[in-house]
N, CA, C and O of each residue as an XYZ file, in Angstrom:
860
protein
N     -14.485     54.660    -17.655
C     -12.951     54.969    -17.474
C     -12.245     54.268    -16.650
O     -11.341     53.557    -17.087
N     -12.529     54.337    -15.293
C     -11.719     53.882    -14.390
C     -12.051     52.362    -13.742
O     -11.523     51.831    -12.765
N     -13.098     51.855    -14.615
C     -13.817     50.547    -14.186
C     -13.023     49.379    -13.852
O     -13.354     48.746    -12.850
N     -12.162     49.050    -14.444
C     -10.768     47.840    -13.575
C     -10.535     48.035    -12.526
O     -10.378     47.091    -11.752
N     -10.398     49.682    -12.006
C      -9.973     49.782    -10.627
C     -10.719     49.685     -9.673
O     -10.487     49.055     -8.642
N     -12.289     50.690    -10.098
C     -13.229     50.254     -9.237
C     -13.669     48.699     -8.946
O     -13.823     48.216     -7.824
N     -13.817     48.108    -10.036
C     -13.568     46.195     -9.802
C     -12.484     45.665     -8.929
O     -12.655     44.603     -8.331
N     -11.243     46.426     -8.808
C     -10.536     46.205     -7.761
C     -10.640     46.415     -6.490
O     -10.586     45.553     -5.613
N     -10.776     47.435     -6.368
C     -10.769     48.158     -5.167
C     -12.232     47.315     -4.120
O     -12.211     47.204     -2.895
N     -13.901     46.604     -5.477
C     -14.564     46.217     -4.922
C     -14.089     44.696     -4.273
O     -14.529     44.075     -3.306
N     -13.171     44.434     -5.086
C     -12.971     42.948     -4.806
C     -12.035     42.997     -3.260
O     -12.059     42.167     -2.352
N     -11.572     43.736     -3.316
C     -10.379     44.051     -1.586
C     -11.300     43.976     -0.893
O     -11.175     43.157      0.017
N     -12.164     44.478     -0.937
C     -13.419     44.390      0.172
C     -13.558     42.703      0.295
O     -13.104     41.982      1.184
N     -14.137     42.423     -0.591
C     -14.880     41.509     -0.665
C     -13.883     39.870      0.005
O     -14.208     38.787      0.491
N     -12.660     40.535     -0.339
C     -11.140     39.292     -0.067
C     -10.884     39.790      1.341
O     -10.240     38.997      2.027
N     -11.275     41.034      1.986
C     -10.865     41.366      3.251
C      -9.417     42.177      3.067
O      -8.641     42.449      3.983
N      -9.350     42.303      2.513
C      -7.304     42.684      1.891
C      -7.838     43.979      2.460
O      -8.792     44.700      2.168
N      -6.744     44.025      3.513
C      -6.859     45.405      3.817
C      -6.122     46.452      3.303
O      -6.602     47.480      2.825
N      -4.255     46.022      3.468
C      -3.686     46.019      2.362
C      -3.668     46.448      1.237
O      -3.101     47.409      0.715
N      -4.508     45.466      0.782
C      -4.699     45.984     -0.872
C      -6.018     47.130     -1.360
O      -6.520     47.531     -2.410
N      -6.137     47.278     -0.326
C      -7.661     48.475     -0.239
C      -6.466     49.677     -0.129
O      -6.233     50.390     -1.105
N      -5.916     49.795      0.831
C      -5.183     50.917      1.129
C      -4.429     51.487     -0.040
O      -4.347     52.690     -0.284
N      -3.748     50.270     -0.918
C      -3.100     50.830     -1.749
C      -4.257     51.197     -2.880
O      -4.137     52.258     -3.492
N      -5.256     50.413     -3.126
C      -5.920     51.033     -4.230
C      -5.970     52.630     -3.862
O      -5.682     53.396     -4.781
N      -6.310     53.186     -2.596
C      -7.148     53.620     -2.532
C      -5.912     54.924     -2.812
O      -6.253     56.097     -2.966
N      -4.990     54.634     -2.829
C      -3.689     55.704     -3.083
C      -3.469     56.028     -4.468
O      -3.386     57.088     -5.088
N      -3.385     54.608     -4.825
C      -3.711     54.310     -6.628
C      -4.742     55.401     -6.973
O      -4.357     56.049     -7.946
N      -5.665     55.721     -6.596
C      -6.787     56.417     -7.336
C      -6.337     57.811     -7.107
O      -6.705     58.580     -7.996
N      -5.556     58.408     -6.036
C      -5.232     59.680     -5.658
C      -4.391     60.027     -6.528
O      -4.354     61.123     -7.087
N      -3.317     58.679     -6.779
C      -2.374     59.049     -7.528
C      -3.140     59.445     -9.387
O      -2.913     60.273    -10.269
N      -3.746     58.702     -9.257
C      -4.686     58.976    -11.098
C      -5.375     59.875    -11.062
O      -5.840     60.275    -12.130
N      -5.742     60.606     -9.725
C      -6.955     62.152     -9.964
C      -8.030     61.676    -10.151
O      -8.712     62.150    -11.059
N      -8.535     60.589     -9.361
C     -10.367     60.378     -9.292
C     -10.489     60.639     -7.995
O      -9.862     60.297     -6.992
N     -11.888     61.650     -8.310
C     -12.096     62.095     -6.864
C     -11.996     60.826     -5.969
O     -12.086     59.646     -6.306
N     -11.773     61.408     -4.661
C     -11.831     60.476     -3.582
C     -13.687     59.548     -3.492
O     -13.975     58.356     -3.594
N     -14.370     60.514     -3.313
C     -15.605     60.018     -3.048
C     -16.482     59.472     -3.904
O     -17.609     59.161     -3.517
N     -15.964     59.232     -5.536
C     -15.695     58.616     -6.273
C     -15.103     57.279     -6.106
O     -15.920     56.393     -6.357
N     -14.242     56.966     -5.851
C     -13.432     55.890     -5.145
C     -14.557     55.410     -4.552
O     -15.337     54.752     -5.240
N     -14.795     55.620     -3.369
C     -15.913     55.216     -2.359
C     -16.910     54.502     -2.915
O     -17.084     53.284     -2.953
N     -17.647     55.541     -3.409
C     -19.025     55.125     -3.946
C     -18.896     53.944     -4.889
O     -19.303     52.886     -4.408
N     -18.400     53.887     -6.178
C     -18.211     52.999     -7.073
C     -17.578     51.844     -6.766
O     -17.996     50.696     -6.921
N     -16.453     52.246     -6.280
C     -15.290     51.172     -6.053
C     -15.666     50.100     -4.328
O     -16.236     49.010     -4.383
N     -15.220     50.706     -3.058
C     -15.364     50.371     -1.879
C     -16.920     49.977     -1.350
O     -17.317     48.825     -1.174
N     -17.553     50.970     -1.179
C     -19.087     50.608     -0.933
C     -19.862     49.271     -1.634
O     -20.662     48.438     -1.207
N     -19.438     49.424     -2.465
C     -20.153     48.486     -3.749
C     -19.516     46.501     -3.374
O     -19.976     45.424     -3.755
N     -18.063     46.930     -2.300
C     -17.817     45.514     -1.682
C     -18.247     45.577     -0.552
O     -18.618     44.416     -0.380
N     -18.470     46.116      0.366
C     -19.344     46.447      1.349
C     -20.749     45.743      1.278
O     -21.219     44.924      2.067
N     -21.142     46.117      0.463
C     -22.781     46.026      0.079
C     -23.164     44.323     -0.521
O     -24.128     43.597     -0.280
N     -21.702     44.077     -1.550
C     -21.860     42.623     -1.696
C     -21.716     41.575     -0.332
O     -22.409     40.619      0.014
N     -20.638     42.129      0.206
C     -20.446     41.218      1.631
C     -21.382     40.821      2.586
O     -21.489     39.720      3.127
N     -22.383     42.336      2.815
C     -23.476     42.311      3.472
C     -24.480     42.027      3.552
O     -25.281     42.065      4.486
N     -24.599     41.369      1.511
C     -26.097     40.852      1.240
C     -25.971     39.724      1.099
O     -26.999     39.060      0.968
N     -24.512     38.975      1.066
C     -23.533     37.753      1.473
C     -24.038     37.262      2.556
O     -24.514     36.152      2.797
N     -23.947     37.833      2.947
C     -23.900     37.875      5.140
C     -25.548     37.855      5.374
O     -25.850     37.182      6.360
N     -26.267     38.235      4.931
C     -27.646     38.417      5.244
C     -28.317     36.999      4.761
O     -29.203     36.440      5.408
N     -27.735     36.461      3.449
C     -28.168     35.281      3.291
C     -27.749     33.813      3.486
O     -28.235     32.757      3.082
N     -26.723     34.099      4.211
C     -26.000     33.260      4.894
C     -24.755     32.638      4.076
O     -24.257     31.564      4.411
N     -24.366     33.271      3.158
C     -23.200     32.910      2.208
C     -21.612     33.294      2.579
O     -20.535     32.764      2.306
N     -21.955     34.323      3.238
C     -20.314     35.198      3.798
C     -21.032     34.805      5.809
O     -22.186     34.755      6.233
N     -19.797     34.629      6.460
C     -19.964     34.636      7.952
C     -19.098     36.248      8.405
O     -18.983     37.289      7.759
N     -18.483     35.768     10.117
C     -19.153     36.706     11.232
C     -17.236     37.131     10.754
O     -16.815     38.142     11.316
N     -16.466     36.572     10.031
C     -15.369     36.716      9.661
C     -14.935     37.583      8.785
O     -14.336     38.639      8.984
N     -15.277     37.070      7.762
C     -15.300     37.514      6.496
C     -16.044     38.835      6.672
O     -15.495     39.694      5.981
N     -17.002     39.270      7.287
C     -17.712     40.697      7.291
C     -16.658     41.548      7.911
O     -16.241     42.493      7.242
N     -15.963     41.250      9.610
C     -15.095     42.229     10.077
C     -13.835     42.443      8.993
O     -13.320     43.552      8.852
N     -13.425     41.354      8.297
C     -12.182     41.656      7.449
C     -12.642     42.676      6.561
O     -11.956     43.697      6.598
N     -13.692     42.688      5.709
C     -14.354     43.352      4.738
C     -14.596     44.911      5.061
O     -14.614     45.782      4.190
N     -14.849     45.223      6.956
C     -14.591     45.885      7.641
C     -13.839     46.375      7.844
O     -13.752     47.524      7.412
N     -12.529     45.660      8.850
C     -11.498     46.428      8.434
C     -11.065     46.763      7.169
O     -10.883     47.947      6.884
N     -10.872     45.861      6.355
C     -10.406     46.863      4.905
C     -10.996     48.054      4.203
O     -10.316     48.729      3.431
N     -12.492     48.367      4.513
C     -12.999     49.481      4.129
C     -12.174     50.660      5.143
O     -11.543     51.596      4.653
N     -12.284     50.466      6.380
C     -11.559     51.095      7.020
C     -10.502     51.521      6.911
O     -10.206     52.600      7.425
N      -9.678     50.826      6.242
C      -8.230     50.765      5.901
C      -8.142     52.013      4.627
O      -7.369     52.943      4.398
N      -9.018     51.624      4.159
C      -9.655     52.271      2.195
C      -9.881     54.052      2.588
O      -9.229     54.993      2.135
N     -10.812     54.083      3.389
C     -11.114     55.578      4.413
C     -10.039     56.292      4.239
O      -9.839     57.306      3.570
N      -9.121     55.428      5.156
C      -8.182     56.183      6.290
C      -6.869     56.930      5.129
O      -6.116     57.868      5.392
N      -6.956     56.140      3.855
C      -5.728     56.545      2.992
C      -6.720     57.792      2.790
O      -6.603     58.815      3.464
N      -7.840     57.598      1.673
C      -8.948     58.930      0.910
C      -9.106     59.672      1.702
O      -8.559     60.696      1.291
N      -9.801     59.971      3.263
C     -10.027     61.405      3.749
C      -9.067     62.243      3.937
O      -9.561     63.341      3.682
N      -7.653     62.423      4.323
C      -7.706     63.524      4.057
C      -7.407     64.084      2.670
O      -7.312     65.308      2.587
N      -7.277     63.490      1.785
C      -7.342     63.790      0.517
C      -8.857     64.393     -0.046
O      -9.042     64.991     -1.106
N      -9.866     64.048      0.988
C     -11.478     64.827      0.707
C     -11.083     65.644      1.353
O     -11.028     66.621      0.605
N     -10.673     65.984      2.516
C     -10.506     67.204      3.646
C      -9.520     68.326      2.464
O      -9.612     69.534      2.245
N      -8.704     67.368      1.958
C      -7.892     69.038      1.145
C      -8.352     69.005     -0.213
O      -7.507     69.309     -1.055
N      -9.571     68.686     -0.641
C     -10.662     68.956     -1.682
C     -11.585     69.727     -1.347
O     -12.350     70.393     -2.044
N     -11.470     69.595      0.041
C     -13.210     70.089      0.511
C     -14.750     69.115      0.231
O     -15.927     69.360      0.496
N     -14.084     67.972     -0.404
C     -14.802     67.236     -0.611
C     -15.500     66.277      0.934
O     -14.989     65.733      1.913
N     -16.799     66.470      0.460
C     -17.368     65.462      2.064
C     -18.458     64.139      1.701
O     -19.325     64.439      0.881
N     -18.483     63.236      2.036
C     -19.638     61.916      1.604
C     -20.420     63.099      2.560
O     -20.140     63.931      3.423
N     -21.854     62.474      1.629
C     -22.748     62.738      1.922
C     -23.574     61.838      3.216
O     -24.251     60.813      3.138
N     -23.258     62.559      4.230
C     -23.456     61.460      5.746
C     -25.174     61.505      5.955
O     -25.878     62.510      6.048
N     -25.581     60.087      5.995
C     -27.298     59.912      6.058
C     -27.466     60.322      7.484
O     -28.673     60.549      7.556
N     -26.815     60.603      8.956
C     -27.031     60.822      9.935
C     -25.852     61.036     11.348
O     -24.645     60.796     11.309
N     -26.357     61.366     12.103
C     -24.965     60.676     13.033
C     -25.624     60.230     14.430
O     -26.576     60.617     15.108
N     -24.335     58.901     14.555
C     -24.867     57.878     15.685
C     -24.042     57.946     16.850
O     -22.871     57.662     16.598
N     -24.260     58.215     17.977
C     -23.541     57.967     19.119
C     -23.600     55.991     19.328
O     -24.487     55.295     19.822
N     -22.813     55.761     18.967
C     -22.606     54.089     19.823
C     -21.599     53.853     20.650
O     -20.437     54.255     20.599
N     -22.534     52.663     21.988
C     -21.714     52.514     22.878
C     -22.180     50.963     23.309
O     -23.051     50.284     22.765
N     -21.369     50.622     24.406
C     -21.753     49.381     24.814
C     -21.688     50.407     26.480
O     -20.931     51.165     27.086
N     -23.355     49.620     26.631
C     -23.662     50.068     27.888
C     -22.850     49.495     29.214
O     -22.222     48.438     29.256
N     -23.030     50.522     30.364
C     -21.882     50.394     31.313
C     -22.094     49.138     32.190
O     -23.163     48.530     32.130
N     -21.148     48.762     32.958
C     -20.819     47.055     33.260
C     -20.772     46.441     31.819
O     -21.942     46.791     31.662
N     -20.612     46.124     31.189
C     -20.163     45.025     30.354
C     -19.429     45.942     28.870
O     -19.726     46.978     28.275
N     -18.228     44.774     28.712
C     -17.213     44.993     27.860
C     -17.034     44.665     26.781
O     -16.017     44.895     26.127
N     -18.173     43.968     26.361
C     -17.806     43.491     25.117
C     -18.106     44.147     24.164
O     -19.248     44.597     24.074
N     -17.031     44.407     23.068
C     -16.457     45.283     21.961
C     -16.700     44.740     20.442
O     -17.224     45.571     19.700
N     -16.482     43.829     20.031
C     -16.609     43.071     18.853
C     -17.319     43.441     18.032
O     -16.949     43.845     16.930
N     -19.062     43.333     18.621
C     -20.300     43.301     17.982
C     -20.566     44.775     17.255
O     -20.800     44.919     16.055
N     -20.447     46.231     18.611
C     -20.337     46.747     18.782
C     -19.494     47.492     17.417
O     -19.879     48.153     16.452
N     -18.170     47.016     17.888
C     -17.066     48.065     16.910
C     -17.637     47.527     15.235
O     -17.690     48.222     14.221
N     -17.898     46.515     15.349
C     -18.263     45.990     14.013
C     -19.459     47.269     12.918
O     -19.315     48.081     12.004
N     -20.703     46.655     13.884
C     -21.666     47.793     13.941
C     -21.016     48.938     13.687
O     -21.223     49.156     12.493
N     -20.483     49.620     14.039
C     -19.791     50.871     13.558
C     -18.684     51.019     12.643
O     -18.158     52.105     12.395
N     -18.486     50.385     12.358
C     -17.361     49.873     10.475
C     -18.333     50.200      9.909
O     -18.433     51.284      9.333
N     -19.567     49.016      9.980
C     -20.705     49.123      8.541
C     -21.605     50.415      8.449
O     -21.916     51.002      7.412
N     -21.951     50.731      9.701
C     -22.264     52.159      9.390
C     -21.306     53.429      8.976
O     -21.904     54.266      8.301
N     -20.307     53.645      9.180
C     -19.490     54.725      8.645
C     -19.627     54.029      7.485
O     -20.391     54.532      6.660
N     -18.932     52.701      7.115
C     -19.130     52.577      5.252
C     -20.199     52.770      4.889
O     -20.186     52.915      3.666
N     -21.107     52.850      5.275
C     -22.397     53.273      4.658
C     -23.100     54.720      4.599
O     -24.130     55.173      4.100
N     -21.945     55.257      5.415
C     -22.571     56.659      5.110
C     -22.853     57.876      6.148
O     -22.982     59.077      5.909
N     -22.925     56.937      7.792
C     -23.027     57.755      9.100
C     -21.870     58.144      9.490
O     -20.821     57.508      9.390
N     -22.054     59.408     10.036
C     -21.149     59.616     11.057
C     -20.909     59.239     12.341
O     -21.733     59.724     13.117
N     -20.036     58.512     12.881
C     -20.284     57.589     13.850
C     -19.361     57.936     15.300
O     -18.167     57.742     15.528
N     -20.180     58.384     15.948
C     -19.361     58.627     17.325
C     -19.644     57.191     18.483
O     -20.572     57.039     19.277
N     -18.702     56.465     18.255
C     -18.440     54.970     19.340
C     -18.199     55.771     20.168
O     -17.971     56.927     19.814
N     -18.164     55.300     21.968
C     -18.347     56.400     23.094
C     -17.216     54.728     23.358
O     -16.245     54.948     24.081
N     -17.317     53.455     22.907
C     -16.329     51.913     23.372
C     -17.557     51.205     24.341
O     -18.727     50.845     24.207
N     -16.404     51.252     25.508
C     -17.562     49.901     26.267
C     -17.944     50.430     27.531
O     -17.919     51.660     27.497
N     -18.341     49.900     28.796
C     -18.625     50.290     29.729
C     -18.459     51.793     30.091
O     -17.616     52.394     30.757
N     -20.008     52.336     29.143
C     -20.104     53.674     29.203
C     -21.394     54.263     29.919
O     -22.592     54.057     29.723
N     -20.846     54.916     30.646
C     -22.357     55.801     31.504
C     -23.422     55.845     30.938
O     -23.345     55.740     29.714
N     -24.844     56.012     31.547
C     -25.873     55.997     30.584
C     -25.711     57.500     30.588
O     -25.941     57.918     29.453
N     -25.360     58.612     31.545
C     -24.969     60.147     31.719
C     -24.127     60.627     30.325
O     -24.327     61.529     29.511
N     -23.252     59.742     30.433
C     -22.163     60.187     29.286
C     -22.756     59.911     27.869
O     -22.551     60.733     26.975
N     -23.496     58.763     27.631
C     -24.509     58.456     26.293
C     -24.916     59.788     25.537
O     -24.554     60.380     24.520
N     -26.103     60.008     26.816
C     -27.185     61.432     26.000
C     -26.166     62.869     26.308
O     -26.109     63.812     25.518
N     -25.538     62.814     27.380
C     -24.780     63.719     27.016
C     -23.944     64.169     26.033
O     -23.651     65.353     25.870
N     -23.426     62.950     25.157
C     -22.863     63.190     23.763
C     -24.173     63.558     23.117
O     -24.368     64.679     22.647
N     -25.091     62.564     23.102
C     -26.067     62.787     21.824
C     -26.701     63.804     21.651
O     -27.072     64.075     20.509
N     -27.165     65.097     23.299
C     -26.820     66.418     22.977
C     -26.509     66.857     22.871
O     -27.049     67.935     22.621
N     -24.842     66.689     22.897
C     -24.031     67.907     22.153
C     -23.664     67.765     20.466
O     -23.539     68.697     19.672
N     -23.539     66.337     20.199
C     -23.921     66.572     19.180
C     -25.057     66.789     18.172
O     -24.770     67.040     17.001
N     -26.233     66.712     18.542
C     -27.513     66.273     18.333
C     -27.814     65.555     17.386
O     -28.308     65.771     16.279
N     -27.310     64.261     18.166
C     -27.282     62.761     17.325
C     -28.695     62.257     16.862
O     -29.652     62.254     17.636
N     -28.782     61.805     15.477
C     -30.352     61.224     14.785
C     -30.293     60.056     15.596
O     -31.381     59.715     16.062
N     -29.086     59.195     15.953
C     -29.482     57.966     16.235
C     -28.402     57.885     17.827
O     -27.255     58.261     18.066
N     -29.448     57.218     18.631
C     -28.395     56.538     19.478
C     -28.494     54.884     19.559
O     -29.605     54.368     19.683
N     -27.132     53.956     19.474
C     -27.909     52.989     19.450
C     -26.709     52.471     20.423
O     -25.638     53.062     20.559
N     -26.978     51.597     20.893
C     -26.342     50.929     22.365
C     -26.516     48.931     22.516
O     -27.425     48.159     22.210
N     -25.435     48.776     23.002
C     -25.115     47.306     22.581
C     -25.042     46.555     24.138
O     -24.204     46.892     24.974
N     -25.757     45.809     24.301
C     -25.136     44.506     25.709
C     -25.289     43.306     25.076
O     -26.228     42.755     24.502
N     -23.960     42.979     25.350
C     -24.372     41.263     25.919
C     -24.120     40.245     26.703
O     -23.476     39.204     26.575
N     -25.178     41.064     28.127
C     -25.219     40.456     29.312
C     -26.900     40.561     29.639
O     -27.577     41.546     29.343
N     -27.374     39.446     30.250
C     -28.524     39.797     30.362
C     -28.954     40.873     32.079
O     -29.979     41.436     32.466
N     -27.732     40.729     32.594
C     -27.480     41.738     32.889
C     -27.522     43.333     33.081
O     -27.728     44.003     34.093
N     -27.221     43.748     31.599
C     -27.138     44.702     31.414
C     -27.443     45.379     30.664
O     -26.909     46.402     30.235
N     -28.689     44.693     30.322
C     -29.586     44.466     29.319
C     -30.971     46.374     30.000
O     -31.606     47.282     29.464
N     -30.726     45.991     31.044
C     -31.747     46.931     31.821
C     -31.351     48.249     31.037
O     -32.109     49.020     30.449
N     -29.872     48.322     31.186
C     -29.768     49.970     30.912
C     -29.642     50.447     29.404
O     -28.847     51.325     29.068
N     -30.546     49.756     28.469
C     -30.826     49.724     27.369
C     -32.060     51.220     27.608
O     -32.074     52.423     27.346
N     -32.831     50.350     28.162
C     -34.109     51.099     28.550
C     -33.488     52.722     29.749
O     -33.827     53.897     29.612
N     -32.740     52.252     30.584
C     -32.238     53.442     31.295
C     -32.011     55.094     30.071
O     -32.317     56.283     30.164
N     -31.198     54.071     28.854
C     -30.585     55.485     28.194
C     -32.228     55.695     27.695
O     -32.610     56.852     27.867
N     -33.448     54.596     26.999
C     -34.405     55.674     26.355
C     -35.315     56.839     27.517
O     -36.106     57.774     27.400
N     -34.865     56.353     28.248
C     -35.617     57.337     29.712
C     -34.904     58.044     29.878
O     -35.308     59.131     30.290
N     -33.646     57.883     29.692
C     -33.011     59.573     30.230
C     -32.823     60.165     28.889
O     -32.285     61.272     28.860
N     -33.119     59.704     27.951
C     -33.079     60.539     26.002
C     -34.613     61.589     26.613
O     -34.585     62.817     26.534
N     -35.933     60.763     27.232
C     -37.007     60.937     27.231
C     -36.593     62.331     28.004
O     -36.713     63.413     27.430
N     -36.101     62.222     29.343
C     -35.504     63.107     30.598
C     -35.420     64.333     29.988
O     -36.215     65.271     30.039
N     -34.070     64.200     29.233
C     -34.034     65.454     28.318
C     -34.409     66.343     27.581
O     -33.870     67.396     27.238
N     -35.711     65.726     27.253
C     -36.817     65.878     26.237
C     -35.957     65.794     24.623
O     -36.081     66.656     23.753
N     -35.274     64.812     24.530
C     -34.660     64.316     23.488
C     -35.067     63.525     22.489
O     -34.372     63.353     21.487
N     -36.518     62.830     22.705
C     -37.100     61.972     22.165
C     -38.170     63.053     21.600
O     -38.369     64.138     22.146
N     -38.960     62.515     20.200
C     -38.732     61.144     19.315
C     -37.238     62.009     18.644
O     -36.314     61.251     18.349
N     -37.109     62.851     18.514
C     -35.986     63.784     17.484
C     -34.714     62.628     17.098
O     -34.344     62.197     16.006
N     -34.168     62.303     18.703
C     -33.108     61.208     18.906
C     -33.944     59.566     19.133
O     -34.622     59.138     20.067
N     -33.511     58.931     17.783
C     -33.787     57.167     17.985
C     -32.954     56.458     18.718
O     -31.927     56.952     19.185
N     -33.228     55.502     18.857
C     -32.899     54.311     19.553
C     -32.686     53.132     18.955
O     -33.662     52.697     18.345
N     -31.789     52.530     18.939
C     -31.436     51.355     18.307
C     -30.831     49.954     19.300
O     -29.619     50.132     19.421
N     -31.065     49.242     19.702
C     -30.842     48.334     20.674
C     -29.825     46.977     19.752
O     -29.912     46.638     18.572
N     -29.081     46.549     20.643
C     -28.739     45.284     19.552
C     -28.164     44.347     20.910
O     -28.563     44.445     22.071
N     -27.003     43.328     20.324
C     -26.265     42.260     21.336
C     -27.307     41.002     21.867
O     -28.456     41.044     22.308
N     -26.347     39.848     21.613
C     -26.868     38.545     22.061
C     -27.955     38.490     22.478
O     -28.822     38.165     21.667
N     -28.426     38.820     24.088
C     -29.786     38.717     24.537
C     -30.622     39.549     24.024
O     -31.833     39.335     24.090
N     -30.349     40.129     23.707
C     -31.965     41.648     23.428
C     -32.296     40.560     21.743
O     -31.616     39.901     20.956
N     -33.828     40.966     21.931
C     -34.588     40.950     21.172
C     -35.639     41.583     20.690
O     -36.053     42.465     21.442
N     -36.285     41.432     19.587
C     -37.273     42.595     19.377
C     -38.465     42.944     20.105
O     -39.011     44.046     20.056
N     -38.865     41.895     20.825
C     -40.055     41.980     21.833
C     -39.229     42.815     22.677
O     -39.788     43.907     22.581
N     -37.865     43.016     23.733
C     -37.046     43.836     24.627
C     -36.933     45.399     24.194
O     -36.806     46.458     24.809
N     -37.052     44.982     22.707
C     -36.277     46.596     21.889
C     -38.414     47.368     22.224
O     -38.702     48.439     22.756
N     -39.225     46.494     21.764
C     -40.267     47.062     21.572
C     -41.052     47.385     23.004
O     -41.914     48.256     23.115
N     -40.468     46.288     24.369
C     -40.646     47.152     25.344
C     -40.534     47.866     26.577
O     -41.175     48.089     27.604
N     -38.961     48.241     25.791
C     -38.463     49.482     26.492
C     -38.368     51.114     26.039
O     -37.860     52.110     26.554
N     -39.445     50.739     24.288
C     -39.386     51.611     23.317
C     -38.801     52.258     22.697
O     -38.984     53.385     22.238
N     -37.639     51.197     22.617
C     -36.671     51.761     21.420
C     -36.912     51.538     19.993
O     -37.639     50.599     19.667
N     -36.293     52.428     18.951
C     -37.013     52.518     17.119
C     -36.398     51.131     16.579
O     -36.684     50.602     15.505
N     -35.454     50.632     17.589
C     -34.783     50.061     15.991
C     -34.429     48.948     16.786
O     -34.542     48.907     18.011
N     -34.009     48.067     16.079
C     -33.578     46.349     16.468
C     -32.746     45.692     15.982
O     -33.491     44.912     15.388
N     -31.843     45.389     15.763
C     -30.576     44.471     14.793
C     -30.425     43.458     15.199
O     -30.437     43.561     16.426
N     -30.234     42.169     14.820
C     -29.440     41.168     15.314
C     -27.834     40.909     15.619
O     -27.095     40.505     16.517
N     -27.797     41.378     14.365
C     -26.495     42.047     13.223
C     -25.951     43.034     12.637
O     -26.643     44.045     12.522
N     -24.665     43.045     12.132
C     -24.196     44.593     11.201
C     -25.335     45.161     10.951
O     -26.197     45.938     11.361
N     -24.788     44.029      9.583
C     -25.614     44.044      8.291
C     -27.117     44.912      8.379
O     -27.517     45.831      7.664
N     -27.691     44.318      9.406
C     -29.134     44.336      9.780
C     -29.245     45.892     10.619
O     -30.289     46.542     10.561
N     -28.232     46.300     11.264
C     -28.747     47.554     11.653
C     -28.353     48.741     10.413
O     -29.231     49.502     10.006
N     -27.306     48.781     10.016
C     -27.313     49.339      8.623
C     -28.936     49.802      8.277
O     -29.460     50.908      8.410
N     -29.507     48.538      7.791
C     -30.941     48.284      7.352
C     -31.720     49.346      7.946
O     -32.299     50.283      7.396
N     -31.590     48.882      9.769
C     -32.685     49.733     10.417
C     -32.166     51.255     10.785
O     -32.952     52.072     11.265
N     -31.130     51.494     10.590
C     -30.788     52.995     11.034
C     -31.083     53.767      9.543
O     -31.538     54.911      9.548
N     -30.806     53.091      8.330
C     -31.321     53.852      6.913
C     -32.680     54.137      7.533
O     -32.942     55.326      7.716
N     -33.531     53.284      7.863
C     -34.892     53.526      7.719
C     -34.895     54.777      8.543
O     -35.021     55.901      8.057
N     -34.701     54.434     10.231
C     -35.004     55.238     11.195
C     -34.772     56.734     10.517
O     -35.801     57.406     10.453
N     -33.739     57.262     10.075
C     -33.560     58.850      9.890
C     -34.320     59.011      8.045
O     -34.134     59.997      7.331
N     -34.889     58.160      7.770
C     -35.623     58.912      7.057
C     -37.189     59.151      7.376
O     -38.051     59.718      6.704
N     -37.262     58.446      8.784
C     -38.789     58.650      8.926
C     -38.942     60.035      9.951
O     -40.058     60.457     10.257
C-alpha cells in the first residue's frame, strides 16, 4: 500500500540525505503510517543495504556515516509519534558505549552507536575520555547487556582490559558482555583480555552485538 514511500525512505538512507529522510518520516506521520512500520519497512532496509555494501567493499566510510546521520534524522521525527501512540521498537538489548579514559577519538565510536541504535539496540553513549568507574557504574545502573569500549591509541588499549576486570569485580560478568574495537585493537587482543566480541568496523559491530545478546 505504501510501497513507493517505503522505497523512497530506503533510498534516502542509501543517499545519505538526512533532510529528505526527515521529510519522508513526517510524510509517513501525515499519512497515518505506524512509525514502527516506517522504520522497519523503509529506513532500516536502507541501513541494511548500506551496511552490506560496506561489508563487501562497495561502499565506504563517508557513505556509512551519512547513512547513519540520515537514519538519526528520521528517528528524531518519528520518536515523538511513537511516544504519543505508545508504540515502542522492540529493543534487542542495552549497550553502554564509550571511548576509554585518555582517548578522545569520537567518530568511530559514534558511528557504532548510530548503527547499533538503527538496528534496534538501546544505546547509552557516554562519550570520550570516560573513566572506567563511570563505564561500569553505568552498566550496573541500567543493567546493560553489552559494554562496548573503543580505543584508538595503543597507550589506552590497556584500559579495555581494566573494563573487563572491573565488571568481573562487581560481579556483572558474564551477564554483561564486553565488545572492544578501535584501530590498534585485534581479535587476539580481545581474546587476551577476555572480551566477548571484537569488530573492526561499525557494521561488524552490529553483527557481533546481535550474536552476543542471543547467547
